[in-house]
C-alpha positions in Angstrom: 11.0 43.9 -15.8 14.5 44.7 -17.1 16.2 42.3 -19.5 20.0 42.0 -19.9 21.4 40.7 -23.2 20.4 37.1 -23.4 22.7 36.3 -26.3 25.9 37.5 -24.6 28.4 35.4 -22.6 29.9 31.9 -23.0 29.2 28.4 -22.0 32.7 27.0 -21.0 32.8 23.2 -21.2 34.4 21.3 -18.4 34.3 17.5 -18.3 32.2 15.9 -15.5 30.1 12.8 -15.1 26.3 13.0 -15.1 24.5 14.1 -12.0 22.9 11.3 -10.0 19.1 11.9 -9.6 17.9 13.1 -6.2 19.2 15.3 -3.5 21.0 13.9 -0.4 21.2 15.5 3.0 24.7 15.4 4.4 26.1 16.7 7.7 29.8 16.2 7.9 31.6 15.0 11.0 33.9 18.0 10.9 33.3 21.6 9.8 35.1 24.9 9.9 34.0 28.5 10.5 36.1 30.8 8.3 36.1 34.3 6.9 34.5 34.7 3.4 37.0 34.3 0.6 39.1 37.5 0.0 38.4 38.8 3.5 41.0 39.3 6.3 39.0 39.9 9.4 40.3 40.6 12.8 38.1 38.8 15.3 37.6 38.1 19.0 37.0 34.4 19.7 34.0 33.7 21.9 34.8 30.0 22.6 37.8 27.9 23.7 39.0 24.6 22.4 36.9 21.9 23.9 33.8 24.0 24.5 30.4 22.6 23.4 28.5 24.8 20.9 24.9 24.8 19.7 23.9 25.1 16.1 23.9 28.8 15.2 25.8 29.8 18.3 28.4 32.6 17.9 32.0 31.3 18.0 33.7 34.6 17.1 32.9 38.2 16.3 34.6 41.1 14.6 36.9 43.1 16.9 35.8 46.5 15.5 32.1 45.5 15.3 31.3 42.9 18.1 27.7 42.6 16.9 28.8 40.9 13.7 29.2 37.2 14.6 30.4 34.0 13.0 28.3 31.0 14.0 28.6 27.2 14.3 27.0 25.4 11.4 26.0 22.4 13.6 25.9 21.4 17.2 29.3 20.1 18.3 32.5 20.8 20.1 35.4 23.2 19.3 38.3 21.2 18.1 40.8 23.8 17.0 41.1 27.6 16.8 43.5 29.0 14.2 44.2 32.7 14.0 46.6 34.5 11.7 48.9 37.3 12.8 46.9 40.3 14.1 44.1 38.0 15.4 42.8 37.5 11.8 40.4 34.6 11.4 41.8 31.5 9.7 39.5 28.8 10.8 37.7 27.4 13.9 37.3 23.7 13.4 34.3 21.9 15.0 33.6 18.2 15.7 29.9 17.2 15.3 28.2 15.7 18.4 24.8 14.1 18.8 22.9 17.1 20.1 19.9 19.0 19.1 21.0 22.3 20.7 20.0 25.2 18.5 20.5 28.9 19.1 17.2 30.8 19.0 17.1 34.6 18.5 14.6 37.2 19.6 12.9 38.6 16.4 10.9 41.3 18.1 11.9 44.8 17.1 13.0 43.8 13.6 10.5 46.2 12.0 13.1 48.9 12.6 16.4 49.2 10.6 18.5 48.9 13.8 16.6 45.9 15.1 16.9 44.0 11.8 20.6 44.7 11.4 21.2 43.5 15.0 19.4 40.3 14.3 21.2 39.6 11.0 24.6 40.4 12.6 24.1 38.4 15.8 22.6 35.4 14.0 25.5 35.0 11.6 23.7 36.1 8.4 25.7 39.3 7.9 28.8 37.5 6.4 26.6 36.2 3.7 26.1 39.7 2.3 28.8 41.1 0.0 29.5 44.7 -0.8 30.8 46.4 -3.9 33.1 48.2 -4.4 36.1 46.2 -3.1 34.2 43.1 -1.8 34.0 41.8 1.8 31.3 42.3 4.4 29.2 45.5 4.4 30.0 47.9 7.2 27.6 47.4 10.1 25.8 50.7 9.8 26.2 51.1 6.0 23.2 52.1 3.8 23.5 50.4 0.4 22.4 52.3 -2.7 20.8 49.1 -3.9 20.7 45.4 -3.1 21.0 42.6 -5.7 19.4 39.2 -5.0 20.9 36.4 -7.2 18.3 33.8 -8.1 20.4 32.6 -11.0 23.9 31.3 -11.3 25.6 30.6 -14.7 28.9 29.1 -13.4 29.7 25.7 -14.8 27.9 23.0 -12.7 26.3 25.6 -10.4 23.1 24.3 -8.7 19.9 26.0 -9.8 18.7 28.5 -7.2 15.2 27.7 -8.2 15.5 24.2 -6.8 16.8 25.6 -3.6 13.8 27.9 -3.3 11.2 25.2 -3.9 8.7 25.2 -1.1 10.3 28.3 0.4 8.5 31.0 -1.5 7.0 32.6 1.6 10.4 32.7 3.3 11.9 34.2 0.2 9.2 36.9 0.0 9.7 37.7 3.7 13.4 38.0 3.3 13.0 40.3 0.3 10.8 42.6 2.3 13.4 42.7 5.1 16.2 43.5 2.7 14.1 46.4 1.4 14.2 47.9 4.9 17.9 48.2 4.7 18.1 50.4 1.6 16.4 53.5 0.2 17.2 52.2 -3.3 15.9 49.3 -5.3 16.1 45.6 -4.6 17.0 43.9 -7.9 16.0 40.2 -8.2 18.1 38.5 -11.0 16.6 35.4 -12.5 16.3 33.4 -15.7 13.5 34.1 -18.1 11.8 30.8 -17.7 11.8 30.8 -13.9 10.4 33.9 -12.4 10.5 34.0 -8.6 9.0 37.4 -7.8 5.9 39.3 -9.0 6.4 42.8 -7.6 3.2 44.5 -6.3 1.6 46.8 -8.8 2.8 50.3 -8.3 5.7 49.3 -6.0 8.9 50.5 -7.5 11.1 49.1 -4.7 11.5 45.7 -6.3 12.7 45.1 -9.8 12.9 41.8 -11.7 16.0 41.5 -13.9 16.0 38.7 -16.5 19.6 37.5 -17.1 20.8 35.4 -20.0 21.7 31.7 -19.6 25.4 32.1 -20.5 28.3 33.0 -18.2 28.9 35.6 -16.7 25.3 36.8 -17.0 24.4 34.9 -13.8 26.9 36.8 -11.6 26.1 39.9 -9.6 28.8 42.0 -11.2 27.2 42.4 -14.7 23.7 43.5 -13.6 25.3 45.8 -11.0 27.6 47.3 -13.6 24.8 47.7 -16.2 21.9 48.7 -14.0 23.2 50.3 -10.8 27.0 50.8 -10.8 28.7 50.7 -7.4 30.6 53.9 -6.4 32.9 55.0 -3.6 30.0 56.7 -1.9 27.3 54.4 -3.3 27.9 50.8 -2.2 25.8 48.0 -3.6 25.2 44.7 -1.8 24.5 41.3 -3.3 23.1 38.1 -1.7 22.1 34.7 -2.9 18.4 34.0 -3.2 18.7 30.9 -0.9 20.3 33.2 1.8 17.4 35.6 1.3 15.0 32.7 2.1 17.1 31.9 5.2 16.6 35.5 6.3 12.9 35.1 5.9 12.9 31.8 7.9 15.0 33.5 10.6 12.5 36.3 11.0 9.7 33.7 11.3 11.2 31.2 13.7 14.2 32.9 15.3 16.5 30.1 13.9 18.8 30.6 11.0 18.7 27.6 8.6 22.2 26.2 8.1 21.6 24.0 5.1 22.2 25.0 1.5 22.0 23.3 -1.9 25.5 22.3 -3.1 26.6 20.7 -6.3 29.6 18.3 -6.5 31.1 17.9 -10.0 34.4 17.6 -11.8 36.5 15.3 -13.9 37.9 13.4 -10.9 34.5 12.0 -9.9 32.8 8.8 -10.9 29.4 10.6 -10.4 28.2 14.1 -9.8 25.7 14.9 -7.1 23.4 17.5 -5.6 23.5 17.7 -1.8 22.0 19.7 1.0 24.8 20.4 3.4 26.1 23.3 5.5 28.7 26.0 5.3 32.2 24.9 6.2 31.4 21.2 5.3 34.4 18.9 5.0 35.1 18.5 1.3 36.9 15.1 1.8 33.8 13.6 3.4 31.5 15.0 0.8 33.4 13.4 -2.0 35.0 10.3 -0.4 32.5 7.8 -2.0 32.4 9.2 -5.4 35.9 10.3 -6.2 38.0 8.3 -8.7 41.2 6.5 -7.6 44.4 8.5 -7.9 45.6 11.9 -6.9 43.0 14.7 -7.2 42.4 18.3 -6.2 39.3 19.4 -4.2 38.2 23.0 -4.7 35.5 25.0 -3.0 33.7 26.9 -5.8 33.5 26.4 -9.6 36.2 25.3 -12.0 36.5 29.0 -13.1 36.8 30.8 -9.8 37.2 28.1 -7.1 40.3 27.5 -5.0 41.8 24.5 -3.3 40.5 24.0 0.2 39.6 21.5 2.9 36.3 23.2 3.8 33.3 24.6 1.9 33.7 28.4 1.9 31.0 30.5 3.6 29.3 31.7 0.4 30.1 28.8 -2.0 27.6 26.3 -3.3 29.9 24.2 -5.4 32.6 21.6 -4.9 34.9 20.8 -7.8 37.1 17.7 -8.0 39.9 17.7 -10.6 42.7 15.3 -11.4 45.9 16.5 -9.8 48.7 17.3 -12.1 51.3 14.6 -11.9 55.0 15.3 -11.5 55.8 13.7 -14.9 53.6 16.3 -16.6 55.2 19.3 -15.0 57.8 21.2 -16.9 61.4 21.3 -15.5 61.8 24.2 -13.1 64.4 26.0 -15.3 62.0 25.9 -18.3 59.1 27.0 -16.2 61.3 29.9 -14.8 62.2 31.0 -18.4 58.6 30.9 -19.4 57.4 33.0 -16.5 60.2 35.5 -17.1 59.2 36.1 -20.7 57.3 39.2 -21.7 53.5 39.2 -21.2 51.4 37.8 -24.0 49.3 40.6 -25.4 45.5 40.1 -25.2 44.2 39.7 -28.7 40.7 41.0 -29.4 38.4 38.1 -30.1 34.7 37.5 -29.9 35.3 35.1 -27.0 37.2 37.7 -25.0 34.4 40.2 -25.5 31.8 37.6 -24.5 33.8 36.7 -21.4 32.7 40.0 -20.0 29.1 39.4 -21.1 29.6 42.3 -23.6 29.0 44.5 -20.6 32.2 46.6 -20.9 35.0 47.0 -23.5 37.3 44.0 -22.8 40.5 45.2 -24.4 40.6 48.8 -22.9 39.7 47.3 -19.5 42.4 44.7 -19.7 44.9 47.3 -20.9 44.0 49.5 -17.9 44.5 46.6 -15.5 47.9 45.6 -16.9 49.1 49.2 -17.0 47.9 50.1 -13.6 45.7 52.9 -15.0 43.3 53.4 -12.1 41.6 56.4 -13.7 40.6 54.5 -16.9 39.6 51.5 -14.9 37.4 53.6 -12.7 35.7 55.2 -15.8 35.1 51.7 -17.2 33.4 50.4 -14.1 35.9 48.5 -12.0 34.2 49.4 -8.8 31.3 47.1 -9.7 33.5 44.1 -10.3 35.2 41.4 -8.2 37.5 38.5 -9.0 34.7 36.2 -10.0 33.5 38.6 -12.7 36.8 38.4 -14.6 37.6 34.7 -14.0 36.1 33.8 -17.4 38.4 36.2 -19.2 41.3 34.6 -17.3 40.1 31.2 -18.6 39.7 32.5 -22.2 43.2 34.0 -22.2 44.8 31.1 -20.2 46.3 33.5 -17.8 46.0 31.3 -14.7 44.8 33.9 -12.4 46.8 36.9 -13.6 43.8 39.1 -14.5 42.0 38.4 -11.2 45.3 39.2 -9.4 45.6 42.5 -11.3 42.0 43.3 -10.5 42.4 42.7 -6.8 45.7 44.7 -6.7 44.0 47.7 -8.3 40.9 47.5 -6.1 43.2 47.4 -3.0 45.2 50.4 -4.3 42.0 52.4 -5.0 40.6 51.5 -1.5 43.8 52.6 0.2 43.8 55.9 -1.7 40.1 56.5 -1.0 40.6 55.8 2.7 43.5 58.2 2.8 
């Protein structure tokens, strides 16, 4: 068992009411199928507006890889198809209908790498994987150098993956064994010290348990990847949530991909916080309509640190955050705001909080200097290829940069990717 620094990181404090005991099951009347955050995917739609669809049925596939499908989270009817320029997927909105139609997949042949990949791609599980460097979906035939399974999450208000795995231990183990087929490298299972989820077989070096600290960002995939198995241009590393790993195990057993996931609803604009079992693409307005406080508010998919305003629960997200919306009276005059934005950048001052915002996993000030200066070479040497926007969101919060650091990170990653492709 490998142990990352348990004393590193921060516990950012955001106001939110107490969580109501119990877990409710909620299926919203509307839902949307969308691309994972940060991905611009060209797709071929497989349905038309007005078509009925079964739960788990494919509604779109990648144009360059037709085996990779996006599937309906429940049985219903296609209400609206929205594509961006270049046939890029925006959203496919569905209305729920009283139907028990469920798409079932053939699981024979999954003992081979090709058969397992085909099942995961056609059943809609492939978009739940994420690759590093650069983020986005893994390439259909890509061999990862390692796979990281996240059975911990240290984001503020994040639901405990251990609760999501209760009673699903066999599915989780089956999913882990399947993931091991896809890589010649290790499968790293990241968890908290007091909640082990895997006891690797003796003498089996394929699986490694990694104990992460309780503070943020220890519970994100970026830090263990950077410290234990850095991603490289020719050595991609995948990460996947533990609950999605259990879903893979259930798919292999039954031929049906489970569509429910444990989701937390929290934030200052609520009268009570809740834990729900709902589905990807759930309607955030319906999830919060009975518990939100009166007055203007902002609904975000994701955590207060790395979430973004949305109508639907993003494909990989397991959090909904409700915040009071800034009123017009509190906003600065446009001329003052313009002068403020046009001023010189505020330098990053070395502090313990800034160092801890990176989990003490890499030198904060040199890394931020490399980002702001556009110094790709230095950033590469410091480990940028193992990081994504969520991994630097805490530093943005500590420095009150309002997304500047995450934007700089994405711009540099995109530039490196373009140069690498050339």
